[in-house]
C-alpha positions in Angstrom: 26.0 -10.2 19.8 23.7 -7.5 21.1 20.0 -7.1 20.2 19.5 -4.3 17.7 16.5 -2.8 20.0 14.1 -0.2 18.6 14.9 1.6 15.4 16.4 5.1 15.9 15.0 8.2 14.7 16.2 9.8 11.2 19.7 11.2 11.5 20.0 15.1 11.7 22.0 14.9 8.3 19.5 12.9 6.4 18.8 15.8 4.3 22.3 15.6 2.9 22.5 11.9 2.3 21.8 10.4 -1.2 18.7 8.6 -1.5 18.0 5.9 -4.2 15.2 7.3 -6.5 13.1 5.0 -8.7 11.2 6.5 -11.5 8.0 4.2 -12.0 5.2 4.9 -14.5 3.3 1.6 -14.2 -0.1 1.5 -12.6 -0.8 0.5 -8.7 -3.2 -1.8 -7.3 -5.2 -0.7 -4.2 -7.7 -2.5 -1.9 -10.4 -0.1 -0.5 -13.9 0.1 0.9 -16.3 -0.7 -2.0 -18.5 2.4 -1.0 -15.4 4.8 -1.1 -13.5 6.4 -3.7 -10.2 4.5 -4.8 -7.9 7.7 -4.6 -7.8 8.6 -0.9 -4.9 10.3 0.9 -5.2 9.7 4.6 -3.9 12.0 7.5 -5.3 10.0 10.5 -1.8 9.1 11.6 -2.8 5.4 12.1 -0.5 3.8 9.4 3.3 3.0 9.0 4.2 6.2 6.6 1.4 8.5 7.6 2.6 12.1 8.4 3.3 12.5 12.2 1.9 15.7 12.1 -1.0 15.6 9.8 0.8 18.0 7.3 0.3 15.6 4.2 -1.7 12.8 3.1 -0.6 9.3 2.1 -2.1 6.8 -0.1 -1.0 3.0 0.2 -0.8 0.8 -2.8 0.9 -2.2 -4.0 2.8 -3.3 -7.2 0.6 -6.2 -7.7 -2.9 -7.8 -6.5 -1.2 -10.3 -4.4 0.6 -7.4 -2.2 -2.9 -5.7 -2.4 -4.7 -8.7 -0.7 -2.3 -9.9 1.9 -1.5 -6.1 3.2 -5.3 -5.9 3.7 -6.8 -9.2 4.5 -3.5 -10.7 6.1 -3.4 -7.8 8.7 -4.0 -10.1 11.7 -1.0 -12.2 11.3 -1.6 -15.9 11.8 -5.1 -15.8 10.9 -5.0 -17.6 7.4 -9.0 -17.0 6.6 -11.0 -14.7 4.9 -14.8 -14.2 4.6 -16.6 -13.7 1.5 -18.4 -11.0 3.4 -15.2 -9.2 4.0 -14.2 -9.8 0.3 -17.6 -8.4 -1.0 -17.1 -5.2 1.0 -13.9 -4.3 -0.5 -12.8 -3.5 -4.1 -9.4 -4.1 -6.1 -8.6 -0.8 -8.1 -6.0 -0.2 -10.6 -4.7 3.5 -10.4 -2.6 5.1 -13.3 -0.4 8.0 -12.5 -0.5 10.9 -15.0 3.5 10.7 -14.9 6.0 8.4 -13.7 6.2 8.6 -9.9 9.4 9.4 -8.4 9.8 7.1 -5.3 12.5 6.5 -2.4 13.4 2.9 -3.2 13.9 1.3 0.1 14.0 -2.2 -1.8 17.3 -1.0 -3.6 20.5 -2.7 -2.3 22.5 -0.3 -0.1 19.5 2.3 0.3 18.6 1.4 3.9 22.3 1.5 5.1 23.1 4.9 3.2 20.3 6.6 5.3 21.0 4.9 8.5 18.1 2.7 8.8 17.3 -1.2 8.4 14.4 -3.4 7.9 12.9 -2.4 11.4 11.6 0.5 9.3 8.9 -1.8 7.8 7.8 -3.9 10.7 8.8 -2.2 14.0 7.3 0.9 15.7 4.9 3.0 13.5 5.6 6.1 15.4 9.2 6.1 14.7 8.5 4.9 10.9 6.2 8.2 10.6 9.4 10.4 11.8 11.1 8.7 8.8 8.2 9.4 6.3 8.3 13.1 7.5 12.2 13.2 7.0 12.0 11.6 3.6 8.9 14.0 2.7 11.0 17.2 3.4 14.4 15.7 1.8 15.5 18.0 -1.1 14.9 15.0 -3.7 11.2 15.9 -3.2 10.2 12.4 -3.9 6.6 11.3 -4.7 6.5 8.6 -2.2 8.2 5.5 -0.7 8.5 2.2 -2.2 9.2 -0.5 0.5 9.1 -4.3 1.1 5.5 -5.3 2.1 5.6 -6.4 5.8 3.5 -9.6 5.0 5.2 -10.5 2.0 8.7 -8.9 1.6 9.3 -10.1 -1.7 6.6 -7.6 -3.1 6.6 -3.9 -3.1 4.2 -1.8 -1.4 4.1 2.0 -1.9 3.2 5.1 0.4 2.2 7.9 -2.1 2.3 11.3 -0.8 -0.5 13.7 -1.8 1.9 15.9 -3.8 2.4 13.2 -6.3 0.9 13.5 -9.9 -2.6 12.8 -10.3 -3.8 9.2 -9.9 -6.8 8.0 -12.0 -8.7 4.8 -11.4 -8.8 2.7 -14.5 -10.4 -0.4 -13.3 -12.4 -1.2 -10.2 -13.5 -4.9 -9.3 -15.1 -6.4 -6.2 -12.8 -8.9 -4.5 -15.8 -11.2 -4.3 -17.3 -11.8 -7.9 -19.1 -15.0 -9.1 -16.8 -16.0 -12.1 -14.3 -14.8 -14.7 -10.6 -14.0 -14.6 -10.9 -12.1 -11.2 -12.4 -15.1 -9.6 -9.4 -17.1 -11.0 -7.1 -14.3 -9.7 -8.5 -14.7 -6.1 -8.0 -18.7 -6.1 -4.5 -18.2 -7.0 -3.9 -15.7 -4.3 -5.7 -17.7 -1.7 -3.7 -20.9 -2.5 -0.4 -19.0 -2.6 -0.9 -17.5 1.1 -2.6 -20.6 2.2 -5.8 -18.9 3.1 -9.1 -20.5 3.6 -12.3 -19.1 2.3 -15.3 -18.9 4.6 -18.5 -18.8 3.0 -20.7 -16.1 4.6 -22.2 -14.5 1.5 -22.9 -16.3 -1.6 -24.1 -13.6 -4.0 -22.2 -10.3 -4.8 -24.2 -7.4 -3.8 -23.1 -4.3 -5.8 -23.1 -1.2 -4.0 -22.2 2.3 -5.7 -19.6 4.5 -4.2 -20.7 7.6 -2.6 -19.8 9.5 -5.8 -19.1 7.4 -9.0 -15.9 7.9 -10.7 -16.8 6.6 -14.1 -20.4 4.7 -14.5 -18.6 1.9 -16.6 -16.4 1.2 -13.4 -19.4 -0.2 -11.6 -21.5 -1.9 -14.3 
């Protein structure tokens, strides 16, 4: 059997093909620098589903904290360690949309085959994936984003949210490195689940405010 080779560009007739659309009103998790706002739509073209022409911004989020952790701290595949310094520099935020998001659901059975793609869309060449992002962005369905299997844990869902999506509001923000409480227990469970070792480089949490506070209670 021949090897599949690189993923092809979107087919010219993609606009006429049926997409799997999922309406989802639940909150989303996002890992970000603790000194930056949780809601940010990037246009740098560095990530998988960024706009190839910088014509729209994309925010990346996860369906649960496990996915938000591994897609950030597991970026260097094969290195199963994380430092307390790296954890202290990042926050986990919970983002609530003002209405249900309409997402192209690439986790749905049959959804990839119908549009002429396969799992290489999530793990292969980023430049080709960005062309697919643009093609799905301009599709007549006018989805708010793309739901797809996370590259480091395909059993969990990740989401690329377009900047035309309804407003996202940060309803909770917690530093990844805290001294005690439920979040510390959550982190312990995540580290155990992914087989990560914790390297102690910073023993106490240094709380640093973002450039502009969203709500004072989020950082107290």
